[in-house]
C-alpha positions in Angstrom: 11.5 -51.1 -34.0 15.3 -50.7 -33.6 16.1 -50.1 -29.9 18.2 -47.1 -30.8 15.0 -45.2 -31.7 13.0 -46.0 -28.6 14.6 -43.6 -26.0 14.9 -40.5 -28.4 11.3 -41.2 -29.6 10.0 -41.3 -26.0 11.8 -38.1 -25.1 10.5 -36.5 -28.3 6.9 -37.4 -27.7 6.8 -36.6 -24.0 8.6 -33.3 -24.5 6.3 -32.3 -27.3 3.2 -33.3 -25.3 4.4 -31.3 -22.2 5.1 -28.2 -24.3 1.7 -28.4 -26.1 -0.1 -28.8 -22.7 1.6 -25.6 -21.5 0.5 -23.9 -24.7 -3.1 -25.0 -24.2 -3.0 -23.9 -20.5 -1.9 -20.5 -21.6 -4.8 -20.4 -24.1 -7.1 -21.0 -21.2 -5.4 -18.2 -19.2 -5.7 -15.9 -22.2 -9.4 -16.4 -22.3 -9.6 -15.8 -18.5 -7.6 -12.7 -18.7 -9.5 -11.3 -21.7 -12.8 -11.9 -19.7 -11.2 -10.2 -16.6 -10.2 -7.1 -18.6 -13.6 -6.9 -20.2 -15.1 -6.9 -16.7 -12.7 -4.2 -15.6 -13.6 -2.0 -18.6 -17.3 -2.4 -17.8 -16.6 -1.4 -14.2 -14.6 1.6 -15.2 -17.2 3.0 -17.5 -20.3 2.2 -15.3 -22.5 4.9 -13.9 -20.6 6.8 -11.1 -21.6 6.7 -7.5 -20.6 8.7 -4.4 -17.3 8.1 -2.7 -17.9 5.2 -0.3 -17.7 6.0 3.4 -15.0 3.4 3.9 -13.3 2.7 0.6 -11.8 -0.8 0.2 -9.2 -1.8 -2.4 -10.5 -5.3 -2.9 -14.1 -4.1 -3.4 -13.7 -0.6 -4.8 -10.7 -0.9 -7.2 -11.7 1.0 -10.4 -15.1 2.1 -8.9 -16.5 5.0 -10.9 -17.4 7.9 -8.6 -18.6 11.5 -8.8 -17.7 14.0 -6.1 -18.1 17.7 -5.6 -15.6 19.7 -3.6 -12.6 22.0 -3.7 -9.3 21.2 -5.3 -6.7 22.6 -2.9 -3.3 24.3 -3.7 -1.2 21.6 -2.1 0.0 19.0 -4.6 2.5 16.3 -5.4 4.1 15.9 -8.8 4.8 12.3 -9.9 7.1 11.6 -12.8 5.1 10.1 -15.7 5.0 9.6 -19.4 2.3 9.8 -22.1 2.5 7.9 -25.3 3.3 10.3 -28.3 3.8 13.2 -25.9 6.7 12.1 -23.7 7.8 12.8 -20.2 5.9 15.0 -17.7 4.2 14.8 -14.4 1.0 13.6 -12.8 -0.5 16.2 -10.6 -1.8 14.8 -7.3 -3.8 17.4 -5.4 -5.7 17.5 -2.1 -9.4 17.4 -2.7 -11.8 18.5 0.0 -15.3 17.0 -0.5 -18.5 19.0 0.3 -18.9 16.9 3.5 -15.4 17.8 4.7 -13.6 14.6 3.8 -10.2 15.0 2.3 -8.9 12.6 -0.4 -6.2 12.5 -3.0 -7.1 13.7 -6.6 -5.1 12.6 -9.6 -5.8 15.6 -11.8 -3.9 14.3 -14.8 -0.8 15.2 -16.8 1.2 18.3 -17.4 4.3 18.7 -19.6 7.7 19.2 -17.9 7.7 23.1 -18.4 4.3 23.3 -16.5 5.5 21.5 -13.4 5.7 24.6 -11.3 2.9 26.6 -13.1 0.3 28.0 -10.7 -2.8 25.9 -10.2 -5.2 27.9 -8.1 -7.8 26.6 -5.7 -11.0 25.7 -7.6 -14.4 24.3 -6.8 -15.5 21.5 -9.2 -17.4 18.3 -9.6 -15.0 15.5 -10.5 -16.0 12.3 -12.2 -13.4 9.5 -12.2 -12.4 6.2 -10.7 -10.9 5.1 -7.4 -7.5 3.4 -7.9 -4.9 1.7 -5.8 -2.0 1.7 -8.3 0.6 -1.0 -8.1 3.6 1.2 -8.8 5.8 1.0 -5.8 8.5 -1.7 -6.2 11.7 -2.3 -4.2 13.6 -0.6 -7.0 11.4 2.6 -7.0 13.5 5.5 -5.7 12.2 7.5 -2.8 10.8 11.0 -3.5 13.2 13.7 -4.3 11.8 16.3 -2.0 14.3 19.0 -2.9 13.2 18.8 -6.5 9.6 18.1 -5.6 9.4 14.9 -7.7 7.9 11.5 -6.8 8.6 8.4 -8.8 5.4 6.5 -8.1 2.0 6.9 -6.7 2.5 5.7 -3.1 -1.0 6.2 -1.6 -0.2 6.0 2.1 2.9 8.3 1.8 1.0 10.8 -0.4 -1.9 10.9 1.9 0.4 11.5 4.8 2.2 14.3 2.9 -1.1 16.1 2.0 -3.0 15.2 5.1 -5.8 13.3 3.4 -7.5 9.9 3.6 -5.4 7.2 1.8 -7.9 7.3 -1.1 -7.1 8.2 -4.7 -9.6 9.5 -7.2 -8.3 9.5 -10.7 -10.0 12.3 -12.7 -11.8 11.5 -15.9 -13.7 14.8 -16.3 -14.1 18.0 -14.2 -16.5 20.9 -14.2 -13.7 23.4 -13.5 -13.9 26.2 -16.1 -10.3 26.1 -17.2 -8.5 22.8 -17.1 -4.9 23.1 -16.1 -4.1 19.5 -16.7 -4.8 16.8 -19.3 -6.8 14.0 -17.6 -5.0 10.8 -17.4 -8.0 8.5 -16.7 -8.0 4.9 -15.6 -8.3 2.3 -18.3 -7.2 -1.4 -18.7 -4.5 -0.8 -21.2 -1.8 -0.7 -18.4 -2.8 -4.1 -17.1 -0.4 -6.7 -18.6 -1.8 -9.5 -20.7 1.1 -11.4 -22.2 -0.7 -14.8 -22.4 -0.8 -14.7 -26.2 2.9 -14.2 -26.2 3.3 -17.2 -23.9 1.0 -19.3 -26.1 3.2 -18.7 -29.2 6.3 -19.4 -27.1 5.1 -22.8 -25.8 3.7 -24.0 -29.2 6.8 -22.7 -30.9 9.0 -24.7 -28.6 6.9 -27.7 -29.2 7.4 -27.4 -32.9 11.2 -27.0 -32.4 11.3 -30.0 -30.0 9.4 -32.1 -32.5 11.6 -31.0 -35.3 14.8 -31.8 -33.3 13.5 -35.2 -32.4 12.7 -36.0 -36.1 16.2 -34.8 -37.1 17.8 -36.9 -34.4 15.9 -40.0 -35.4 16.9 -39.3 -39.0 20.6 -39.1 -38.0 20.3 -42.4 -36.2 18.8 -44.0 -39.3 21.5 -42.6 -41.5 24.2 -44.1 -39.2 22.5 -47.5 -39.2 21.8 -47.8 -43.0 
């Protein structure tokens, strides 16, 4: 073999193998993430239990629960958006359980005009899921207290503002006679799973790398003929 081919051929083969190995690694991650999301969905839709005495994020994330109590008048409005509907607000209310414990209740979504509509105190049995949302980033603005708008569900801060435990129950259904919100229940659709995109990216780059190598070797051959 002509020595001029050796170095480009080595780079071409090694580069293609590395890119293909990254593609296969992402295939494995895709399988793992798909399995993880299936487990989360199964957890979300399992039979509800009582709110744990000492809820724990690592153990109780997505835990389905059922709780009876009183939805209080104090609330926090969190800027949100619903697909095909548009912008609006999540309503986070104080929820006093029958045993006296006070937790946060995500009642769901209201459109912008209903932000300041009256939502009276109501006794209800709520079914939903515990959630510790990962919404607060360094770029998230602080609450606009003058406008009464929050920009993310900050559990510790909301609990302090409403004088509750730092526990959030996201409503799926309620026995209240007249729902004043549209439930915005927990599901796995908001959990990112971009591994298929990464698979296509790495294998696509491998094809490009292989093609460039073949083209470079062809150019060398053309110059030596």
